N, C-alpha and C positions, 0 to 999 in steps of 0.2 A: 639695374638702372634706377628703379625706384629708391633702393637703399642709398645709392650714390647721391641722388637728388636730395633726399632727406638729410643725409650727412652734410651736404653742402649748405643746406638751410641752417642746420644747427651750428656749423662752423662760423657762418656769417653772423648768426645771432650771438654767439659767444664773443666774437670780436667786437660786436656793438656794445656788449656789456663790459668789455675790457677785463674779461676773466682769463687769466693765463693758466697754463699747465693742464688744460682739459681738452680732450678730444674724444673721438668715438673709438679709440684703440682700447682693447681689453674689455673684459666683461665685468659683471658685478663683483666678482671676487677680487678684482684689481683696484676697486675703489678705496679711497681713504676712509677712516672711521667717520661716521656722521658727526655733525656739530653737536656738542653737548650743552643743552640749554637748561639743565637742572638748576643751576645757580640763580636763574631768573624766574623760577617757578616754585610753587608751593602746593601742598595738599594733593588732591587727585591729579592735578596737571603734572606735578613733579613725578608722581608715581607712574603715570602713564608714559612719560618720557623715558624714565629709567627702564621700564618694562620693555618698551619698544627698542631701545638701544641694546638691551640684552638679547632680544630676538635677532637683531641684525648681527651682533657678534657671533651668535650661535649658528646662524644661517646667512652668511654674507652674500650668497648667490641668489637669495630670494628677494627680488626688488620690491615685492609687495610690502615687506616690513618697513623698508626705507620710505616708500611712498606714504604709508600710514603715519610714520613719524612726521613727515612733511605736513600732512593734514593736521596733526595734533598741534604742531607749531603754528600753523596758519590759523586754525580755529581759535587759538588762545592768544593771538596777536603778537606772537614771537616771529615777526615777519622776516627779519634778516636770517634767522635760522631756517625758516621755511624756504626762502629763495635758494640758500646754499644747498639744502637737502634736495630740492627739486632738480637743481642743476646736476647734482651727483647722480640722481636717478636717470636723467636724460643723457648723461655721459655714457652710461652703460646701455641704454636703449632709447633711441630717439624716435621710435615708431609709434609711441602711445599718445594719441591726440588728447586724451583726458589729462595726462601729466603736463603737456604743454599749456593746456587751458588753465589748470590749477596754478601753474607758475605765473600766467598772465594775471590772474586774480590777485595773487600775492603782491606782484609788482605794482598793480594799480592801487591796491589798498595802501601800499607804501609810498604812493605819490609819484611813482616812476612810470608815467603814462606812455611815453614813447616806447620804452622797453616792453611794457605790457601789450601794446598794440602789435609789436613785432612777434611776441610769443603767441598771441592769438592768431596771427596769420599762419604761423607754423602749425597750430592746431587745425585751422581750416584746410590746409593742404592735405592733412591726413584724414579728416572727418568732415567733408563739406556738407553732409546731410544732417548735421546738428545745428539747430537754429541758434543756440546760444553763442556759437563761435562767430556768428554774424551780427546779431543785435547787440551783444554786450560791447564789442569794440565800436559799434556805431554810437552807442551812448558815450563812450570815451572820446571819440572824435569830436562830439559836440561839446564835451567838457573842455576840450582843447581849442574850441572856437572854430571848428572846421566842419560845419553842417553839410557842406557840399560833398565831403568825403563820406559822411555818415549815410546819406540817402541811398546810394547803391548797395551798401551793406545791409541796410534795413529792408530794402526790396528783396534781396536774396533770402533774408531770414524768413520773410513771408512766403516766398516761393517754396522754401524747404518745409515750413510748418506754419500754415495759415492760422492754426488754432492757438499758437503761443502769442499772447498779447504783447510780449516784449518787442517783437518785430514791428507790429502795427504801431505801437506807441513810439518806437524809435523813428519810424517813417513820419508820423505826424509831427514829432518834434523837429525833425530836420526840415520838413516842408515849411513849418511855421517860421523857423529861424532863417530860411532862405527867401521868405516873402511869398511863397506859393500858398497863400492863405485859403483860397477856395478849395484847392485840392486837400489841404490839411483838414479843413472842416468836414469835407466829404468822408475822408478816412476815419475821423473821430466819430462822426454820426453813425457810420457803419459799425464801429467798435462799440458805441453806446448801446446798440441793439443787443449786444452779446453780454455786456456787463454794466452794472450801475455803479461801478467803483467811483468814489468822489474825485479821484485823480483825473479820470477821463473828463469829468465835468469841469474841473479846473483848467485842463488843456483847451477845452472848447471855449471857456470864458476868455482865456488868453488869445486864442485865435480870432474870436469875434471882436475882441477889444482892438487888436491890431488892424482888423478889417474895418473898424469904425462903426460897428453895430453895437452901440452903447446898451440898448435895452436888453438884447440877448446876452451880452457879455456880463452885465450885472447879475442877471438871473443865474447864469451858470457859475459865476464866481462865488455867489452866496452859498451855493450848495456844494461847491467843490473844495478839495483840499490839495495843497501843494505837495503832500508827502507821497513819494513814488512807492507803489506797491512792489512786493516781491513777485517776479515772474518765474514760471516753471523752469528749473535748472537742476536736473538730477546730479550733475557733477558738483555743483556748489553745495547741494544738500549733503553729499558725502563728506565734504569739509565740515559743515556745520555739525554733523553727527559726531565728529571727532572732538568736539568741545567737551570739557569736563567740569564737574562741580554740580551743585544742587540746581543753580539757575539754568545751567546748560541742559540738565536732565528735564526740567520743567518745560524749557523752550522746545526740546525735541518732542515731547509728548504733545504739546500744542500744535506743532507742525504736522504731526501724524493725524491729530484730530481734524485739522483743517483740510488735509488730503483725504479724509474719509477712511484712514487706515486704523480703525479702532482696535482691531485685534493686535496689531503691532504695538499700539499705544498701551494696551492692557498688559502686554508682556513687560514693557519697560516699567510701568507702574508697579507690577508685582516684584520685579527685580529690585527696584529702588526702595521698596518698603522695608527691606532688611537694613539698609544703611541710613534711611531717613524715616524711622517709624513714627516720629512725632512732628513731621513737617506738615503744617496745616495746608500749605498750598498744594502738596501732593494729595492730601485728603480731599481737597476740593475737586481735583481731577478724577480721583477714584469715585467720588460721589457722582460726578457727571457721567462717568461710565455706567454706573448703576442706573442712572436716569434714562440714558439712551437705550438701555436694555429692558426698560419697563419694570425694573425691580425697585419700586418706589419706597418700599419699607427699608431696604438697605441704603438707598439714597438718603433718606432722612436720618437713619441711625449713624451713618458716616459723618454727616454734618453735625449732628449732636455731639459726637465724639470730638470733632474738631473744636467745637465751641467750649468744651471742657478744658481744652489745652489753652485756648486764647479766647476768654469770654468777651473781650471787647473788639473782636475782629469783625469789621463791618461787612466784609465780603461773605463771611459765614452767616451772619444774620440775614443778609439779603438772599442768599441761596436757600436758607431755611424758610424764609417768607415765600419764596417761589414754590418750594416743595409743599408747604402746608396749603398754599392756594390751589395747587394741583390736586390736593386731596380734599378740597372744599372745607378745610378748617380755617375759616376766614379770620376768626379771632386771634389764633396763634400767628397767622400770616401777618396781620396788622401789627401785632406786638413786635415781631421780629423786624419788620421794615422800619418801624419807628426807632428801634434800637440801632439799626444800620445807619439811619440818618443822624442819630445822636452821636455815634462814634466816628462817623465820617460824613459830614454834610455836603461834601463836594463830589459825591458819586451820583452822576446823573441817573444811572440805572435804578437807584433806590427811589428817587422821586418819581420815575416812570412806574415803578411797582406800586407806590403809594397811590398814584393816580388811578391805576387799574382797580385797586381795591375800593376806592371811593366811587368809581363808576358802577361797580357791582352793587353798591348801596344806593345808587341814583343820587349821589352827592356831587352834582355837577360843579358847583362853585368851588368845592374843595379839590375836585379833580383838576379843574383848570388852573388852580393856584399851584398844585404840585407839578403840572406840566409846564407852567411858566418857569418854575425854578429849574426843572430838568433841561429845558431848552436854553435857558440862560447859561447853564453850565456847559452845554454842548451835546447835541444829539444829531447823529448823521443818518440814522435809519429812516428811509422814506416811509416805511409802514408806520413808524411812530409819528412822523410828521403829518401823515394823513389823519391819524387819530387825533392829533392836536388840532388840526383844522376843523375836524368834525365836532370836537368838544367846544371849541371857541364858537362855532356856529350855534350849538345848543345853548351856550351861555349868552348869546346875543351880541357877541363881539364880532360883528360881521366883517368889518374892514380888515381886522387882524386875521380872521378866518380866511378871507380871500388871499391875503398876502402869503399865509402859510400854504394854502392850496396851490397857489401859483408856483411856489418853490418846489412843491412835490412834482408838478408837471415838468419841471426842469430835471429833478433828480430821478424821477421814475416815469418818463414820458410815455412808456409803452404800457402803462397800467391804466385800463379804462376807468377804474374807480377814481383815480386821481382827477380825471376830467369831470366825473360825476360830482365829486365834492366841490370842485371849483364852480361848477354850474349852480349848485345849491347856494353857495355863498354869494354868487352874483345875483341870483334871483331874489335872495333875501333882502338885497339892497335895491330892488326894483330895476335891475339891469337885465331885463328879460332877453333882449337881443344878444347880448354878450353871453348870457347863460346858455342860450340855444346853440350858439357857435361852439362853446366849450363842450356841450353835450354831443354835438355832431362829431367832434374830434374823437371822443370816447367811442362812439358808435362805429366810426371808421376802423378802429382797432378791434372791436368786437361787436359786429352788427346784430348778433343774436343775444346780447346781454340783456336779460330780463329786467334787471334793476334799472339800467339806463333807459330801456324802452318805456318802463313805467313812469320814470321821471319826465320823459318827453311827452307822454300822453297827458300827464298832469299839467305840464306847462301849457299844452295846447288847449286843454279844457278850461283852465282857470284864466281869468283876466289878468293883465299885467298889474302888479301891485303899484300903488301910488304913494307918494309921500316919502 
């Protein structure tokens, strides 16, 4: 019975796509040859396609080869070939939820939203316990201007996996778009406790703005970013892993680093070293691997080797500056960060590094100038913003210090130290009552924080500054 129902779903889906001549009759061996996209590819992509087509010809009954070809096409933006290949796979076996889902991703990326939503529904029928088959089409429904259809999908995604922020984000978006602003804000505030991602701040700013709360909306919008993050999706990751070329290899390494899978990243770095022996970007990642393993000597040596290949590479100079600072060789560290800024003055991280070195030498005025430039270029890290507020306070720029500290309380509201720095900036301007209120918020988060308790005692013992 289950097989009959699924076959019916697939038949209806094929009719909706106007694809003729395909049914669930016959197995993999009865399939036509896969589409050949070699004429539209070059280099490693072309080689991968040729290899996979050869495997399919040798083992036509093994659908895994055809599915991998579909992933290669999809990862390398050959979407028409990907869709055709996925449909061939599903013709032979329509019981694989992942294949339906991959087809839906290819269709959506090709702008075929309605077809993508139908394919995702087929995936849900087979694997209702996968959160991405719920929140991903919820996002698409909103793209189509149907947030009322997105909300139940998002709620089910959360029920299936409350830890995947994709479902919570989709719910917040659908609630905002349907005018349920108070509920959207509650959902986002709960999510904010789990992650400090700038996109969540942006959504909060949008929700508060629609609700008419200008003060809160401006604060969140200043620290938020409209760029949507990548949410956990193992089936999409398998597609991304099918990408080919140097940039794709580096992107895969970065994804593994982000996921904490450093052993897997190390394996790819080792394998790529044979085909990319002089790739400086690969050397940067190998150097970072040495750093995380505590092998500081090889960390530095790898970066020095990269510098010989590209002497004017600003990223290499910056990384060497960080390596030498870690080893307390501050003269070399300063020399390299100055070179990094010389070769690329638009890297905010270089100006942050310069500020750190100036602070080590107690050069507050130079440090604040470097931080001014870094934040002018764009810095999102709340920890850096907190440092900026503190240095502005030391430099006597109290009103600017207060503004930066307030931004930190929006971007990292659960950090007691952000409230402590705000309290200090307020007190420096004679705003003792506001300073005590900010300090109380920090103590609510961490009642036993000794630094905050010490500031409170100092405030209580000292008279309120005047002037």
